[in-house]
N, C-alpha and C positions, 0 to 999 in steps of 0.2 A: 641332340643335333638339330632338332626342328625349332625354328624360330618364326616361321611364317604361318599364316592361316591358310585354310583351303583355298580361299579366293586368291591369295597371293600366288599359290602354286598354279592356279589356272592362268593367271596373267603371265607367269614365267613360261608356261607351256606354249602360250601364243607367240612368244618371241624366241623359242628355241631355234638354234641353227642346226638343221638336220641335213647331213650329208646324203646325197642321192646317187652318187656314181660308184662304180667299182674302184677298188684300191689295189693296184697292181704295180709292182716294181717301184714302190714308193710314190706313186702318182695317182691322181684321180682321172679315170677315163670313162668314156661312155660305153655301155654294153650295146649289143646289136640284136638282142632278143626282145620279145614283147615286154614292155615295162611292167613293173608291179604297181598296183594301185591300192595302197593300204588304206584301211579305215580304222579309226580309233574306236575300240569297243566301249570306251567311257561314255561317248555321246554320239557316236555315229558319224562324226565329222570326217571328211576326206583329208588324208594327209598327203604330203608331196609325193609325186610319182617317182618311183625308184628305177634307175637304169638296171637292166637285167642282163645276165651273161648268157651268151649262146655257147655252143660247143667250141666254136672258134675262139671266143673270148676266154673260155676255160683253158684251152690249149695255150693261149698267150700267158695266162697266169702260171700254168705248170712250167712252161719254159723259163719264166722269170724265177720261179722257185728253184728249178734245177741249176740255173746259172749261179744263183746266190749260193747254193749248196756246194757246187764244184769250186767256186772261187775261194771258199774257205773263210770268208769274212765272218761267218758265224760258226760253221761246222768245225773249223779248226782253231777257233778262239779258245784261249785257256778257259777251262770250266769256271774258274773263279770269276773271270771277267764276264762270262755269260750270266753267271749268277747275279753279279752286281747290276747288270743291265735289267734283268728281270725284277730285281728289287726296286730299281728306279722306275720301272714300268708300274709296279704295284703302288708306288708313291704317287705317280701321276693319276692312277685310278682313284686313289684315296682323295686326292686334291680336287677331283672332278666328280666325286660320288653323287652329289645332289643332282647335277645335270644328268648323269647316267641313270639315276633312279627315276627321275622325272620322265626321261625318254622311255624307259621300260614301262612305266605306268601308263604313259600316253599310248604306246603302241600295242600293249597286250592286256591292259586293265588291272595289273597287279596293284594292290594298295601301296601308296607311296612309302608308308611307314615300313612295310615289309621289304620293298625294293631297296630301301636305303639301309635299314638296320639289319636285315638278314642277308639279302642277295649280295649287295655290294660289299658288305663285311666279309662274306665268304670268298668273293672274287679277290679282294686284296690279300686275304690270308693265303689263298691258294698260290698266287704268284710269288708272294714272299717266301712261302714254305719251300717251293721248288727252287727259287733263287738261292736260298740258303743251303739247299741240298745238292746243288749242282757240282760242287767240288768235294762232295763227301761220298760219291758213288764209287766204290772200290772195285778194281779188277782183281784177278786171281793169279796166284803163282803156285801151281800144283807142285807137289814134291816129286821129283824125278831122280833118275840115276845121276851120279856125279858128272858124267860127261854130256848131259843134256840139260836144256832149259826150256820149260813150257810156259807160255803166257796165254791167259784167257782174258780177252779184252772186250769191252762193250764199245760198239761204234754206232753212230747215228745211222738210221736206216736210209735216210735220203729225203724224199718228198712225201709229206703226209697230207692227206685230205681229211679235214674235220667237218662232218655234217651234223649240225646240232639242232635241237628242238626249240620251241618258243616258250615253254612253260617256265623254265629258269634260264633265260637266254644267255646271260653272261656267266652264270655259275657253271653251266654245262660247257660253255666255251672255254672257261679257265681250266676246267678239269682235263680238257683235251690239249689246249695250247701249252699250258705251263710245263708239263713233263716232256712233251715233244720238243719244245724249244730248249729246255734245260740241258738236253743231251746233244743239241746241235742240229736238229732237223730244220728244214724249211717247211712252212705250212701254208696250205690254201684253205681258208675257212669259207664254208657255204652255210650262211645263217638261214634260219627258217624265214619264210616269206613274211610272216607277221612281225618279226623282230629284227629287221635289217638295220634300222637306224642306230640302235645301240651297238651293233657289231661294227659298223663303219666308224663310229666314234672311238670305239676301243682300238681299232687299227691305227687311227690317227694318233692316239695317245702313245701307242707302241713306237711309232715312228718318232714322235717328239722325245721319247725316252732314250732314243739312240739305237734301237734295233734296226739293223741295216735294211736297205731297200731289197725287196724280193724275198726276205725271210718270212714275212707275214703278208699274205695277199687275201683279199676278200672278194668273192664272186657271188653277189646276190643273184637270185633268180629262182625259177620254178624247179621243183625237185626232179621232175621228169626230163628236164633239159640240163640245167647246170649240175644238179646232183648226179644224174646219170652219166654226164660227160666225165665227171671226176671218177666215177666208179669204173668206167670203161677205158680210161686213159692208160696207155701202156707205159707211161713214164711216171705214174703215181705208184709209190712203193707200198703205202699203207692207207687204208681208210678206217677212221674211227667214227662210229655212228651211234647216236642215240635217237630212238624214235619207235615207230610201230613195227611189229613183227613182219608185216607185209613188205614194207620198204626195206627193212634190214635184210630180208631174204633176197630181195632184188639185188642188193649190193653183193651178196655172196655169188649170185648168178653173174653179175657184171665181172667179178673177179675171175670166175671160171672161164668166161668167154674172152677175156683179154690176156693179162699177163700173170694171172694167179696171185695177184697182190694179196697181202694179209688184210683181212677185214675183221675189225673188232666191234661186234654189235652189242648194244644194250637195248633190249626190246620190250620194255614195259613190264607191268606186273598186275597182280590182283591180290594184294596183301591180305592175309588172314590175321586177325587179332584174336588169339585164342585165350579165353578166360577160363581158368580151371576153377573148380568149385570152392576152393579155399581162398580165392583172391578177393580183394576189396572191389566189389562189383561197381560201385559208384565211381571210384577213381579210374578203373579200367575202361568203363564205358565212356566216360567223359574224355579221357585221353584218346580213345579210339575215334570218337566222333570228331574231335578237334583235328586229328590226323587225317580224317577223310575230307573235311571241309576246308582245310588249309589250302591256300592258293587256288580257291574256288574249286577244289577237288581235282585240279589239273596237275597231278603228280603221278609219276609211275609207281611210287611207293605208297600212294594214298591207302590208308587202312579202310578199305571199302567193304570188307567182310568182317563182321563181329560174330564170333562163335561163342555161345554161352550155354551152360547146362539147361536142359529143357525146363526145369523148375524155375529158372531165373529169367526165362525168355521175355515174359510180359513186363517185368520190372526193367529189364534192359531196354526194351522198346520205349518205355516211358522216359527213362533218363536220356537216351539218345535224342528223343523228340524234343525234350527240354533244351538240349544243347543246340539243336537245329533252329528252334525258335529264338534262341539268344544270339544267333550268328546270321544276321540278315545282311544282304549286300547293301553297300552305300557308295558314295562318290569316292573313287580311288584317290582323289587329290586331297581328301580330308585326312588330317593326321590321326583321327580317332577310328578310321575304318579298318576293319580286320578282314572283310571279304569284299573283293572288288568285282570287276566285270569278267564275264566269259570272253575268251579271246576273239570270237567271231560269231556272227549270226548262224553260220553253218554248224559250228560246234554247239551252240545253244540248241539248235533244232535237233541235233543228234542226241543230246542229253535228254531233252523233253521226250523224244521218241522212245528212249529206253523206259522212262517212267510211265508213259502212256501204255506201252505193251505190258509192263509189269502189272499195272492196275487192271488191265483188261484180262489178264490171265490169273487173277486171284490173289495177287500180293496184297498184304495188309499195309495200307498207307498210313503211317503213324504221324508224319509231319511233312509239310511241303505240298506241292501240287504240280500239275503238268504245265501250269501257266508261267509265262515270263514274269519277272519282277521288275518294277520300275524304281530305279534309284536316281538316275539322271536321264532326262528325256533323250530318246534316241539311242541310248546305250543298250548293251547286251547283258542282261542280268538274270540270274536264276537262283532262287532260294534253295537252301539245303533240303534234301529229301531223306526220310528214313522209312524203310520198308521191311516188313517181316516176310521172309521168303524161305523156300526150301533150297537145299544146296545145288540142285540142278537147274535152277531158274536162270534165265538169260542174264539178269542183273547181277547174279552171284557168280557168273562164269566169265563174262566178257569185261574188258577194261573200258569203262565208260568215260573216263577222263572228265569227270564232273562231280559235284557234291551230292552223291547218292550213296547212302550207307545201307547195306543189306544186313539185317539181323537174322542169324541162323541158329536154331536150337540143335544141340547134339545130346546123345544118350550116355556115352561114356568116353573115356580118353581115346580108345581105338577108333570110335566113330568120329571123334573130333579130328584126329590126325588124318583120317581118310578124307574128310571134308576139306581140311586145310590144304592137303596136297592134291586135291581133286580138280585142279584147273591146269591149263597148259602152261601157266606161268610159274616162275620160281625166283622172283627177285628178292622179296623181303617177307618177313613174318614178325609178329609180336606174340609174346607169351606172358601171361599174368598169373603169378603164383608165389606163395611164400614158402612152399615146400621145396627145399634144395634138391632133394632126390628127383622130384618131378621135373624141376627146371632142367637138370642135366639130361635126364632120359628123354623128355619130350622135345627139347630144343634140338637134340641130335637127330631126331626123326623128322623134323620139319625140313622139307626140301626147298631151301631158300638160300640165296647167297649171303643174306644179312638177316640175323635174328635179334630183335630187341627184347629184353626181359625186363618187365616192370617199368617200361618207358617206351617212348616212340620217337623215331627220327633223331636219336642221339648219336654222337660220334664226332670225330675230328679228322684232320688230314692224315693222320697216321694209319688209318684203317682203310682197306680196299673196299670198293663198292661195285657190286655187279651181281648177276644172277646165274641161275641154272635153268635147264629145260628150255621152254619157249621164250624165256627172258633173255636168252643169249649167253655169251661167255666173255664179253669184254669186261675189263676191270678198270675203274677210274680211282683216283686218289691213292695215296701212300706211295712208297718206293716201288711197289709192285707195278704201278702204272707205267713206270719207266721201261719195264721189260717189253711192253708193246712196241716201243719206238726205237729199239736198238737191235743190232745184229751182234751175235756173240761170235767172236773170232778166236780160233786157236792158232797160236804160232809156236812151232816146235823148232828148237835150235840145237843142232849138234855142235858140241864144243870140242876143241882140239884136245 
């Protein structure tokens, strides 16, 4: 799909038309809160100022969504027609994929190649998948006595607030929007402050595809203003959220203090990649390191903990360090770049702080450093780091959201399981072994919502994604995601 050079992409970025207003009721309007002042992590340039939503602006968006829902223009549309419009929306995204990918790369530093070939492909597939599923979600007809009839039907819940992160801005958005829209809800999207431009363009494409006004609204703004207003609003029926545990728990509190709305949180992770003694060490370590450094390490599923038998620990450090030295940041606009920029200077400082504290407390630094990396002048870059640590070390316990891989030795399988399950998180895990018995027994004991065996980050739209423990209990993808956005109604009819 790529035909331009890196310089061509830079020229195109300079002429991008970036929407900067809220999108409410099918129209562009100004927000009344303190505007957002985004900076491109690629080169530090200031991007256009974005209009931000106040609590009053959020209320306007919620009222628009409620009107649209009650009008039935979307909620009572035949499922097949809703599905066709979602498929048309997917085609619009496909047709504008290069523009959207460039916008993502500009605003959060993701390599253009990854934004286009991975993220945008996933977004298109997601909307198509739910569009095709819209008229295939079946209700139930329980068996009753001959003089009675029971119907169990799914109905759209109403107004959904989707609060999404910046690391996969449109993928996470699609995972929320597609199932919610497929069953007839109206949605208010609150994008992350760093990735608002792509969200606004997405809403514009939805409108062009024929999704009625008010069905999809976008309210940019600060999390503690626009996000909180959605969480506390008494006419929002559901909040679906992906982000940090701290903010996710705030949404649960907002719910308790308002109308008891359902909150579906996905709250990050600290993925353990467990290599059993019989596994191919080189393959497992390389795949784990790639999984940790992908997207600059800014992934909730990043395989940031590599667990290896104690006898293989030094060799594992060497292999992981080789991968780190092969995976250095470069200009996100270059089509050969596999690692781009860290999303912001604040995030870069946070990552560097973790590495500095690790080095100061005895961690073995096998690759990388505490210093920033220069790929493009003015940009926010950080080279991958590999450290040898003990299981209780800060870098092995906390979600860093950066390219920092902890290599940890274990003594036996019981020890390995204790280490793998020994964090507050439970989103994902990986297991490497050729022993079928070990695969079955160990994978069942890993406390994670997703377990990959002899692979990493594999799957498709048919499987649910989400975690346990401190990683929350929301589920995205698959038909199971639809459960979050529907109410189940029982209708009992007595027959003559």
